All heavy atoms as a GROMACS GRO file, in nm:
protein
  509
    1MET      N    1  -2.140  -0.262   1.616
    1MET     CA    2  -2.093  -0.119   1.603
    1MET      C    3  -2.203  -0.029   1.648
    1MET      O    4  -2.315  -0.043   1.611
    1MET     CB    5  -2.056  -0.092   1.452
    1MET     CG    6  -1.989   0.040   1.431
    1MET     SD    7  -1.952   0.084   1.260
    1MET     CE    8  -1.830  -0.041   1.225
    2HIS      N    9  -2.169   0.062   1.728
    2HIS     CA   10  -2.260   0.167   1.780
    2HIS      C   11  -2.270   0.284   1.681
    2HIS      O   12  -2.168   0.320   1.612
    2HIS     CB   13  -2.222   0.218   1.915
    2HIS     CG   14  -2.205   0.101   2.019
    2HIS    ND1   15  -2.318   0.038   2.071
    2HIS    CD2   16  -2.101   0.036   2.071
    2HIS    CE1   17  -2.288  -0.056   2.153
    2HIS    NE2   18  -2.149  -0.063   2.157
    3LYS      N   19  -2.380   0.348   1.687
    3LYS     CA   20  -2.389   0.471   1.600
    3LYS      C   21  -2.311   0.575   1.662
    3LYS      O   22  -2.277   0.589   1.772
    3LYS     CB   23  -2.539   0.513   1.578
    3LYS     CG   24  -2.603   0.564   1.707
    3LYS     CD   25  -2.748   0.606   1.675
    3LYS     CE   26  -2.820   0.654   1.793
    3LYS     NZ   27  -2.954   0.699   1.759
    4GLY      N   28  -2.256   0.664   1.557
    4GLY     CA   29  -2.168   0.775   1.599
    4GLY      C   30  -2.074   0.814   1.484
    4GLY      O   31  -2.085   0.760   1.377
    5ASN      N   32  -1.978   0.896   1.510
    5ASN     CA   33  -1.877   0.940   1.415
    5ASN      C   34  -1.763   0.841   1.409
    5ASN      O   35  -1.712   0.809   1.516
    5ASN     CB   36  -1.832   1.080   1.453
    5ASN     CG   37  -1.936   1.190   1.424
    5ASN    OD1   38  -1.997   1.184   1.324
    5ASN    ND2   39  -1.949   1.275   1.516
    6TYR      N   40  -1.726   0.804   1.291
    6TYR     CA   41  -1.616   0.711   1.273
    6TYR      C   42  -1.518   0.762   1.158
    6TYR      O   43  -1.567   0.824   1.064
    6TYR     CB   44  -1.664   0.568   1.233
    6TYR     CG   45  -1.740   0.497   1.342
    6TYR    CD1   46  -1.877   0.513   1.355
    6TYR    CD2   47  -1.669   0.417   1.422
    6TYR    CE1   48  -1.945   0.449   1.460
    6TYR    CE2   49  -1.732   0.346   1.524
    6TYR     CZ   50  -1.868   0.364   1.546
    6TYR     OH   51  -1.933   0.299   1.641
    7GLN      N   52  -1.396   0.725   1.176
    7GLN     CA   53  -1.295   0.749   1.073
    7GLN      C   54  -1.275   0.612   1.008
    7GLN      O   55  -1.226   0.523   1.078
    7GLN     CB   56  -1.168   0.813   1.126
    7GLN     CG   57  -1.070   0.836   1.018
    7GLN     CD   58  -0.935   0.884   1.073
    7GLN    OE1   59  -0.860   0.802   1.131
    7GLN    NE2   60  -0.912   1.014   1.055
    8ILE      N   61  -1.303   0.606   0.877
    8ILE     CA   62  -1.285   0.477   0.809
    8ILE      C   63  -1.159   0.490   0.729
    8ILE      O   64  -1.136   0.581   0.649
    8ILE     CB   65  -1.406   0.452   0.714
    8ILE    CG1   66  -1.530   0.447   0.796
    8ILE    CG2   67  -1.386   0.325   0.634
    8ILE    CD1   68  -1.661   0.443   0.727
    9ARG      N   69  -1.069   0.390   0.748
    9ARG     CA   70  -0.939   0.379   0.672
    9ARG      C   71  -0.940   0.263   0.578
    9ARG      O   72  -0.975   0.156   0.626
    9ARG     CB   73  -0.830   0.368   0.775
    9ARG     CG   74  -0.819   0.483   0.872
    9ARG     CD   75  -0.708   0.467   0.970
    9ARG     NE   76  -0.714   0.571   1.072
    9ARG     CZ   77  -0.630   0.586   1.164
    9ARG    NH1   78  -0.536   0.498   1.183
    9ARG    NH2   79  -0.643   0.685   1.251
   10MET      N   80  -0.913   0.288   0.456
   10MET     CA   81  -0.912   0.181   0.353
   10MET      C   82  -0.767   0.174   0.296
   10MET      O   83  -0.717   0.275   0.244
   10MET     CB   84  -1.010   0.215   0.248
   10MET     CG   85  -1.153   0.212   0.298
   10MET     SD   86  -1.270   0.279   0.176
   10MET     CE   87  -1.245   0.452   0.216
   11PHE      N   88  -0.704   0.060   0.312
   11PHE     CA   89  -0.576   0.037   0.247
   11PHE      C   90  -0.598  -0.040   0.121
   11PHE      O   91  -0.664  -0.145   0.110
   11PHE     CB   92  -0.487  -0.047   0.342
   11PHE     CG   93  -0.447   0.026   0.473
   11PHE    CD1   94  -0.522   0.016   0.581
   11PHE    CD2   95  -0.334   0.099   0.470
   11PHE    CE1   96  -0.487   0.080   0.700
   11PHE    CE2   97  -0.298   0.161   0.593
   11PHE     CZ   98  -0.373   0.156   0.697
   12ARG      N   99  -0.529   0.016   0.015
   12ARG     CA  100  -0.542  -0.048  -0.117
   12ARG      C  101  -0.404  -0.103  -0.147
   12ARG      O  102  -0.308  -0.039  -0.167
   12ARG     CB  103  -0.584   0.056  -0.224
   12ARG     CG  104  -0.611  -0.007  -0.359
   12ARG     CD  105  -0.666   0.094  -0.461
   12ARG     NE  106  -0.568   0.200  -0.482
   12ARG     CZ  107  -0.602   0.328  -0.467
   12ARG    NH1  108  -0.725   0.365  -0.426
   12ARG    NH2  109  -0.512   0.421  -0.488
   13PHE      N  110  -0.414  -0.240  -0.169
   13PHE     CA  111  -0.289  -0.311  -0.196
   13PHE      C  112  -0.309  -0.383  -0.330
   13PHE      O  113  -0.393  -0.479  -0.338
   13PHE     CB  114  -0.261  -0.414  -0.085
   13PHE     CG  115  -0.131  -0.481  -0.102
   13PHE    CD1  116  -0.007  -0.424  -0.062
   13PHE    CD2  117  -0.123  -0.612  -0.154
   13PHE    CE1  118   0.115  -0.496  -0.080
   13PHE    CE2  119  -0.006  -0.680  -0.168
   13PHE     CZ  120   0.111  -0.619  -0.131
   14ASP      N  121  -0.247  -0.334  -0.428
   14ASP     CA  122  -0.253  -0.395  -0.560
   14ASP      C  123  -0.119  -0.375  -0.635
   14ASP      O  124  -0.027  -0.336  -0.579
   14ASP     CB  125  -0.371  -0.331  -0.646
   14ASP     CG  126  -0.362  -0.180  -0.663
   14ASP    OD1  127  -0.250  -0.122  -0.637
   14ASP    OD2  128  -0.470  -0.123  -0.688
   15ASN      N  129  -0.120  -0.400  -0.765
   15ASN     CA  130   0.012  -0.388  -0.836
   15ASN      C  131   0.055  -0.254  -0.855
   15ASN      O  132   0.173  -0.226  -0.883
   15ASN     CB  133   0.007  -0.467  -0.970
   15ASN     CG  134  -0.090  -0.402  -1.064
   15ASN    OD1  135  -0.178  -0.319  -1.029
   15ASN    ND2  136  -0.093  -0.446  -1.187
   16GLU      N  137  -0.031  -0.154  -0.831
   16GLU     CA  138   0.012  -0.012  -0.845
   16GLU      C  139   0.047   0.043  -0.709
   16GLU      O  140   0.120   0.144  -0.693
   16GLU     CB  141  -0.106   0.070  -0.895
   16GLU     CG  142  -0.149   0.042  -1.040
   16GLU     CD  143  -0.043   0.089  -1.136
   16GLU    OE1  144   0.023   0.192  -1.106
   16GLU    OE2  145  -0.028   0.024  -1.246
   17ASN      N  146  -0.001  -0.021  -0.601
   17ASN     CA  147   0.010   0.038  -0.464
   17ASN      C  148   0.058  -0.078  -0.373
   17ASN      O  149  -0.021  -0.146  -0.305
   17ASN     CB  150  -0.122   0.088  -0.408
   17ASN     CG  151  -0.173   0.207  -0.505
   17ASN    OD1  152  -0.114   0.314  -0.496
   17ASN    ND2  153  -0.270   0.174  -0.586
   18GLY      N  154   0.188  -0.088  -0.358
   18GLY     CA  155   0.240  -0.185  -0.264
   18GLY      C  156   0.286  -0.321  -0.324
   18GLY      O  157   0.352  -0.390  -0.256
   19GLY      N  158   0.248  -0.345  -0.445
   19GLY     CA  159   0.294  -0.471  -0.508
   19GLY      C  160   0.448  -0.467  -0.538
   19GLY      O  161   0.500  -0.376  -0.590
   20LEU      N  162   0.512  -0.567  -0.499
   20LEU     CA  163   0.658  -0.581  -0.508
   20LEU      C  164   0.696  -0.610  -0.656
   20LEU      O  165   0.800  -0.566  -0.702
   20LEU     CB  166   0.717  -0.685  -0.416
   20LEU     CG  167   0.699  -0.656  -0.264
   20LEU    CD1  168   0.744  -0.773  -0.186
   20LEU    CD2  169   0.778  -0.538  -0.224
   21TYR      N  170   0.622  -0.698  -0.718
   21TYR     CA  171   0.665  -0.754  -0.844
   21TYR      C  172   0.689  -0.643  -0.952
   21TYR      O  173   0.787  -0.652  -1.028
   21TYR     CB  174   0.564  -0.855  -0.898
   21TYR     CG  175   0.615  -0.928  -1.022
   21TYR    CD1  176   0.712  -1.021  -1.021
   21TYR    CD2  177   0.546  -0.904  -1.143
   21TYR    CE1  178   0.757  -1.077  -1.133
   21TYR    CE2  179   0.588  -0.965  -1.261
   21TYR     CZ  180   0.696  -1.056  -1.252
   21TYR     OH  181   0.732  -1.113  -1.373
   22ARG      N  182   0.602  -0.552  -0.962
   22ARG     CA  183   0.612  -0.443  -1.064
   22ARG      C  184   0.739  -0.364  -1.043
   22ARG      O  185   0.813  -0.341  -1.137
   22ARG     CB  186   0.488  -0.345  -1.057
   22ARG     CG  187   0.490  -0.246  -1.158
   22ARG     CD  188   0.364  -0.172  -1.160
   22ARG     NE  189   0.360  -0.084  -1.281
   22ARG     CZ  190   0.315   0.040  -1.275
   22ARG    NH1  191   0.260   0.084  -1.168
   22ARG    NH2  192   0.316   0.103  -1.386
   23ASN      N  193   0.767  -0.326  -0.923
   23ASN     CA  194   0.892  -0.248  -0.895
   23ASN      C  195   1.014  -0.340  -0.906
   23ASN      O  196   1.122  -0.293  -0.952
   23ASN     CB  197   0.893  -0.194  -0.748
   23ASN     CG  198   0.789  -0.088  -0.739
   23ASN    OD1  199   0.763  -0.007  -0.826
   23ASN    ND2  200   0.723  -0.080  -0.621
   24TRP      N  201   1.007  -0.467  -0.877
   24TRP     CA  202   1.122  -0.560  -0.896
   24TRP      C  203   1.149  -0.571  -1.041
   24TRP      O  204   1.270  -0.564  -1.080
   24TRP     CB  205   1.074  -0.699  -0.841
   24TRP     CG  206   1.185  -0.797  -0.827
   24TRP    CD1  207   1.241  -0.866  -0.922
   24TRP    CD2  208   1.258  -0.819  -0.708
   24TRP    NE1  209   1.341  -0.946  -0.875
   24TRP    CE2  210   1.357  -0.921  -0.737
   24TRP    CE3  211   1.247  -0.781  -0.576
   24TRP    CZ2  212   1.437  -0.976  -0.644
   24TRP    CZ3  213   1.330  -0.829  -0.484
   24TRP    CH2  214   1.429  -0.924  -0.516
   25ARG      N  215   1.051  -0.585  -1.129
   25ARG     CA  216   1.073  -0.589  -1.277
   25ARG      C  217   1.132  -0.462  -1.333
   25ARG      O  218   1.217  -0.458  -1.408
   25ARG     CB  219   0.943  -0.620  -1.351
   25ARG     CG  220   0.908  -0.769  -1.342
   25ARG     CD  221   0.797  -0.802  -1.436
   25ARG     NE  222   0.837  -0.778  -1.574
   25ARG     CZ  223   0.751  -0.754  -1.671
   25ARG    NH1  224   0.625  -0.740  -1.649
   25ARG    NH2  225   0.800  -0.729  -1.791
   26LYS      N  226   1.077  -0.343  -1.278
   26LYS     CA  227   1.121  -0.222  -1.330
   26LYS      C  228   1.267  -0.182  -1.297
   26LYS      O  229   1.338  -0.123  -1.367
   26LYS     CB  230   1.034  -0.108  -1.263
   26LYS     CG  231   1.056   0.028  -1.320
   26LYS     CD  232   0.951   0.136  -1.281
   26LYS     CE  233   0.921   0.129  -1.134
   26LYS     NZ  234   0.836   0.243  -1.091
   27LEU      N  235   1.314  -0.237  -1.186
   27LEU     CA  236   1.452  -0.215  -1.140
   27LEU      C  237   1.555  -0.323  -1.167
   27LEU      O  238   1.655  -0.328  -1.120
   27LEU     CB  239   1.452  -0.177  -0.997
   27LEU     CG  240   1.380  -0.045  -0.953
   27LEU    CD1  241   1.373  -0.035  -0.804
   27LEU    CD2  242   1.449   0.073  -1.018
   28SER      N  243   1.501  -0.422  -1.237
   28SER     CA  244   1.584  -0.543  -1.266
   28SER      C  245   1.681  -0.508  -1.380
   28SER      O  246   1.658  -0.420  -1.463
   28SER     CB  247   1.488  -0.660  -1.316
   28SER     OG  248   1.577  -0.771  -1.340
   29SER      N  249   1.789  -0.574  -1.379
   29SER     CA  250   1.893  -0.552  -1.481
   29SER      C  251   1.961  -0.684  -1.513
   29SER      O  252   1.944  -0.783  -1.448
   29SER     CB  253   1.997  -0.445  -1.439
   29SER     OG  254   2.090  -0.506  -1.348
   30TYR      N  255   2.045  -0.676  -1.618
   30TYR     CA  256   2.122  -0.799  -1.653
   30TYR      C  257   2.208  -0.850  -1.543
   30TYR      O  258   2.224  -0.974  -1.535
   30TYR     CB  259   2.206  -0.759  -1.779
   30TYR     CG  260   2.293  -0.873  -1.825
   30TYR    CD1  261   2.245  -0.974  -1.901
   30TYR    CD2  262   2.435  -0.869  -1.789
   30TYR    CE1  263   2.331  -1.077  -1.944
   30TYR    CE2  264   2.514  -0.969  -1.831
   30TYR     CZ  265   2.464  -1.080  -1.902
   30TYR     OH  266   2.547  -1.176  -1.950
   31TYR      N  267   2.252  -0.759  -1.459
   31TYR     CA  268   2.343  -0.802  -1.350
   31TYR      C  269   2.270  -0.838  -1.224
   31TYR      O  270   2.336  -0.870  -1.123
   31TYR     CB  271   2.437  -0.681  -1.317
   31TYR     CG  272   2.528  -0.651  -1.437
   31TYR    CD1  273   2.493  -0.542  -1.519
   31TYR    CD2  274   2.634  -0.737  -1.481
   31TYR    CE1  275   2.572  -0.516  -1.634
   31TYR    CE2  276   2.702  -0.704  -1.590
   31TYR     CZ  277   2.674  -0.596  -1.673
   31TYR     OH  278   2.747  -0.573  -1.775
   32GLY      N  279   2.146  -0.841  -1.217
   32GLY     CA  280   2.069  -0.874  -1.101
   32GLY      C  281   2.030  -0.765  -1.006
   32GLY      O  282   2.069  -0.645  -1.037
   33ILE      N  283   1.981  -0.797  -0.893
   33ILE     CA  284   1.943  -0.700  -0.790
   33ILE      C  285   2.029  -0.725  -0.664
   33ILE      O  286   2.027  -0.836  -0.613
   33ILE     CB  287   1.796  -0.702  -0.765
   33ILE    CG1  288   1.716  -0.665  -0.896
   33ILE    CG2  289   1.749  -0.618  -0.651
   33ILE    CD1  290   1.564  -0.683  -0.880
   34ASP      N  291   2.091  -0.622  -0.612
   34ASP     CA  292   2.166  -0.637  -0.494
   34ASP      C  293   2.080  -0.596  -0.372
   34ASP      O  294   1.966  -0.552  -0.377
   34ASP     CB  295   2.296  -0.564  -0.502
   34ASP     CG  296   2.281  -0.416  -0.516
   34ASP    OD1  297   2.165  -0.361  -0.502
   34ASP    OD2  298   2.385  -0.348  -0.544
   35ASN      N  299   2.146  -0.597  -0.253
   35ASN     CA  300   2.067  -0.576  -0.134
   35ASN      C  301   2.024  -0.423  -0.122
   35ASN      O  302   1.914  -0.395  -0.062
   35ASN     CB  303   2.159  -0.607  -0.006
   35ASN     CG  304   2.172  -0.751   0.017
   35ASN    OD1  305   2.090  -0.827  -0.028
   35ASN    ND2  306   2.274  -0.791   0.077
   36GLU      N  307   2.103  -0.336  -0.172
   36GLU     CA  308   2.060  -0.198  -0.170
   36GLU      C  309   1.928  -0.173  -0.251
   36GLU      O  310   1.836  -0.106  -0.214
   36GLU     CB  311   2.164  -0.107  -0.240
   36GLU     CG  312   2.144   0.038  -0.230
   36GLU     CD  313   2.250   0.120  -0.293
   36GLU    OE1  314   2.345   0.071  -0.364
   36GLU    OE2  315   2.252   0.240  -0.262
   37ILE      N  316   1.920  -0.239  -0.370
   37ILE     CA  317   1.795  -0.228  -0.453
   37ILE      C  318   1.682  -0.298  -0.383
   37ILE      O  319   1.566  -0.254  -0.384
   37ILE     CB  320   1.824  -0.279  -0.597
   37ILE    CG1  321   1.932  -0.199  -0.665
   37ILE    CG2  322   1.698  -0.282  -0.674
   37ILE    CD1  323   1.906  -0.057  -0.682
   38ILE      N  324   1.708  -0.416  -0.326
   38ILE     CA  325   1.599  -0.481  -0.256
   38ILE      C  326   1.544  -0.402  -0.135
   38ILE      O  327   1.423  -0.382  -0.122
   38ILE     CB  328   1.654  -0.620  -0.197
   38ILE    CG1  329   1.681  -0.714  -0.314
   38ILE    CG2  330   1.551  -0.678  -0.103
   38ILE    CD1  331   1.753  -0.842  -0.276
   39ASP      N  332   1.633  -0.334  -0.057
   39ASP     CA  333   1.590  -0.247   0.044
   39ASP      C  334   1.506  -0.130  -0.006
   39ASP      O  335   1.406  -0.089   0.053
   39ASP     CB  336   1.706  -0.190   0.131
   39ASP     CG  337   1.773  -0.300   0.213
   39ASP    OD1  338   1.707  -0.404   0.241
   39ASP    OD2  339   1.888  -0.277   0.263
   40TYR      N  340   1.551  -0.075  -0.117
   40TYR     CA  341   1.481   0.032  -0.178
   40TYR      C  342   1.337  -0.006  -0.221
   40TYR      O  343   1.241   0.066  -0.196
   40TYR     CB  344   1.555   0.086  -0.299
   40TYR     CG  345   1.490   0.193  -0.374
   40TYR    CD1  346   1.479   0.327  -0.327
   40TYR    CD2  347   1.418   0.165  -0.494
   40TYR    CE1  348   1.407   0.422  -0.396
   40TYR    CE2  349   1.350   0.267  -0.562
   40TYR     CZ  350   1.346   0.391  -0.511
   40TYR     OH  351   1.278   0.493  -0.583
   41ILE      N  352   1.329  -0.121  -0.288
   41ILE     CA  353   1.200  -0.171  -0.325
   41ILE      C  354   1.103  -0.195  -0.207
   41ILE      O  355   0.987  -0.162  -0.209
   41ILE     CB  356   1.214  -0.305  -0.412
   41ILE    CG1  357   1.278  -0.274  -0.544
   41ILE    CG2  358   1.077  -0.373  -0.432
   41ILE    CD1  359   1.318  -0.392  -0.630
   42LEU      N  360   1.156  -0.259  -0.103
   42LEU     CA  361   1.078  -0.270   0.016
   42LEU      C  362   1.027  -0.146   0.074
   42LEU      O  363   0.908  -0.142   0.131
   42LEU     CB  364   1.156  -0.361   0.118
   42LEU     CG  365   1.186  -0.501   0.079
   42LEU    CD1  366   1.276  -0.572   0.182
   42LEU    CD2  367   1.055  -0.581   0.062
   43HIS      N  368   1.104  -0.042   0.076
   43HIS     CA  369   1.065   0.086   0.135
   43HIS      C  370   0.975   0.156   0.027
   43HIS      O  371   0.882   0.237   0.082
   43HIS     CB  372   1.182   0.170   0.166
   43HIS     CG  373   1.256   0.128   0.294
   43HIS    ND1  374   1.360   0.035   0.290
   43HIS    CD2  375   1.230   0.151   0.417
   43HIS    CE1  376   1.402   0.017   0.421
   43HIS    NE2  377   1.326   0.085   0.498
   44LEU      N  378   0.991   0.138  -0.089
   44LEU     CA  379   0.906   0.201  -0.198
   44LEU      C  380   0.762   0.142  -0.198
   44LEU      O  381   0.665   0.211  -0.220
   44LEU     CB  382   0.968   0.192  -0.325
   44LEU     CG  383   0.900   0.246  -0.445
   44LEU    CD1  384   0.901   0.405  -0.442
   44LEU    CD2  385   0.977   0.204  -0.576
   45SER      N  386   0.748   0.020  -0.174
   45SER     CA  387   0.627  -0.064  -0.189
   45SER      C  388   0.540  -0.050  -0.068
   45SER      O  389   0.564  -0.124   0.030
   45SER     CB  390   0.660  -0.210  -0.222
   45SER     OG  391   0.739  -0.213  -0.342
   46ARG      N  392   0.447   0.034  -0.068
   46ARG     CA  393   0.354   0.054   0.037
   46ARG      C  394   0.203   0.062  -0.014
   46ARG      O  395   0.189   0.119  -0.118
   46ARG     CB  396   0.384   0.182   0.116
   46ARG     CG  397   0.520   0.192   0.164
   46ARG     CD  398   0.526   0.197   0.312
   46ARG     NE  399   0.662   0.204   0.348
   46ARG     CZ  400   0.710   0.158   0.460
   46ARG    NH1  401   0.621   0.106   0.545
   46ARG    NH2  402   0.835   0.165   0.484
   47PRO      N  403   0.110   0.014   0.053
   47PRO     CA  404  -0.025   0.024   0.012
   47PRO      C  405  -0.074   0.175   0.019
   47PRO      O  406  -0.020   0.248   0.107
   47PRO     CB  407  -0.104  -0.062   0.109
   47PRO     CG  408  -0.011  -0.115   0.216
   47PRO     CD  409   0.127  -0.073   0.172
   48ALA      N  410  -0.165   0.213  -0.068
   48ALA     CA  411  -0.221   0.341  -0.060
   48ALA      C  412  -0.326   0.341   0.058
   48ALA      O  413  -0.383   0.243   0.092
   48ALA     CB  414  -0.288   0.377  -0.196
   49ILE      N  415  -0.346   0.459   0.112
   49ILE     CA  416  -0.447   0.469   0.224
   49ILE      C  417  -0.546   0.583   0.183
   49ILE      O  418  -0.504   0.687   0.126
   49ILE     CB  419  -0.386   0.501   0.356
   49ILE    CG1  420  -0.488   0.493   0.465
   49ILE    CG2  421  -0.307   0.625   0.355
   49ILE    CD1  422  -0.437   0.493   0.606
   50GLU      N  423  -0.673   0.556   0.202
   50GLU     CA  424  -0.773   0.656   0.192
   50GLU      C  425  -0.846   0.663   0.326
   50GLU      O  426  -0.875   0.558   0.388
   50GLU     CB  427  -0.875   0.615   0.078
   50GLU     CG  428  -0.806   0.610  -0.056
   50GLU     CD  429  -0.903   0.545  -0.157
   50GLU    OE1  430  -1.023   0.550  -0.135
   50GLU    OE2  431  -0.854   0.499  -0.259
   51MET      N  432  -0.887   0.791   0.363
   51MET     CA  433  -0.952   0.803   0.496
   51MET      C  434  -1.084   0.882   0.466
   51MET      O  435  -1.086   0.969   0.390
   51MET     CB  436  -0.874   0.874   0.594
   51MET     CG  437  -0.753   0.792   0.636
   51MET     SD  438  -0.657   0.859   0.781
   51MET     CE  439  -0.668   1.029   0.774
   52VAL      N  440  -1.190   0.837   0.540
   52VAL     CA  441  -1.322   0.903   0.522
   52VAL      C  442  -1.378   0.912   0.656
   52VAL      O  443  -1.377   0.821   0.739
   52VAL     CB  444  -1.414   0.813   0.432
   52VAL    CG1  445  -1.548   0.874   0.420
   52VAL    CG2  446  -1.351   0.792   0.294
   53ASP      N  447  -1.432   1.037   0.692
   53ASP     CA  448  -1.507   1.051   0.812
   53ASP      C  449  -1.652   1.031   0.783
   53ASP      O  450  -1.707   1.085   0.681
   53ASP     CB  451  -1.488   1.197   0.866
   53ASP     CG  452  -1.345   1.220   0.913
   53ASP    OD1  453  -1.282   1.124   0.955
   53ASP    OD2  454  -1.304   1.334   0.905
   54GLU      N  455  -1.724   0.944   0.865
   54GLU     CA  456  -1.855   0.912   0.835
   54GLU      C  457  -1.935   0.895   0.961
   54GLU      O  458  -1.884   0.848   1.064
   54GLU     CB  459  -1.862   0.782   0.749
   54GLU     CG  460  -1.998   0.752   0.694
   54GLU     CD  461  -1.984   0.650   0.582
   54GLU    OE1  462  -1.901   0.657   0.495
   54GLU    OE2  463  -2.065   0.558   0.596
   55TYR      N  464  -2.065   0.933   0.960
   55TYR     CA  465  -2.152   0.916   1.075
   55TYR      C  466  -2.238   0.792   1.045
   55TYR      O  467  -2.301   0.786   0.943
   55TYR     CB  468  -2.243   1.033   1.095
   55TYR     CG  469  -2.329   1.023   1.218
   55TYR    CD1  470  -2.282   1.045   1.342
   55TYR    CD2  471  -2.467   0.982   1.198
   55TYR    CE1  472  -2.365   1.027   1.453
   55TYR    CE2  473  -2.546   0.969   1.317
   55TYR     CZ  474  -2.495   0.989   1.441
   55TYR     OH  475  -2.574   0.975   1.551
   56ILE      N  476  -2.238   0.702   1.134
   56ILE     CA  477  -2.312   0.570   1.124
   56ILE      C  478  -2.429   0.586   1.209
   56ILE      O  479  -2.419   0.611   1.332
   56ILE     CB  480  -2.228   0.451   1.161
   56ILE    CG1  481  -2.091   0.443   1.086
   56ILE    CG2  482  -2.308   0.320   1.150
   56ILE    CD1  483  -2.103   0.420   0.944
   57GLU      N  484  -2.551   0.573   1.148
   57GLU     CA  485  -2.672   0.583   1.226
   57GLU      C  486  -2.725   0.447   1.273
   57GLU      O  487  -2.789   0.432   1.382
   57GLU     CB  488  -2.777   0.654   1.151
   57GLU     CG  489  -2.747   0.800   1.130
   57GLU     CD  490  -2.868   0.882   1.076
   57GLU    OE1  491  -2.980   0.844   1.109
   57GLU    OE2  492  -2.842   0.981   1.010
   58ASP      N  493  -2.714   0.348   1.190
   58ASP     CA  494  -2.769   0.213   1.225
   58ASP      C  495  -2.660   0.130   1.296
   58ASP      O  496  -2.540   0.146   1.262
   58ASP     CB  497  -2.811   0.139   1.101
   58ASP     CG  498  -2.931   0.216   1.035
   58ASP    OD1  499  -3.011   0.277   1.115
   58ASP    OD2  500  -2.942   0.206   0.913
   59GLU      N  501  -2.694   0.040   1.380
   59GLU     CA  502  -2.602  -0.054   1.442
   59GLU      C  503  -2.576  -0.168   1.351
   59GLU      O  504  -2.653  -0.201   1.273
   59GLU     CB  505  -2.657  -0.102   1.575
   59GLU     CG  506  -2.667   0.011   1.673
   59GLU     CD  507  -2.691  -0.040   1.814
   59GLU    OE1  508  -2.659  -0.159   1.841
   59GLU    OE2  509  -2.734   0.036   1.902
   0.00000   0.00000   0.00000
């Protein structure tokens, strides 16, 4: 890596951010989960992202 300005992106994937199981349990019912709920869970479950601008001096 060369020295210079960089944008660092960090994706956090855990049970709070992107984990399917927590949302699956939360939306579960006696009658099960249908395709509409599965699609919703898949769209809802995304990792969190953090971005930081940083200057790197050392290689």
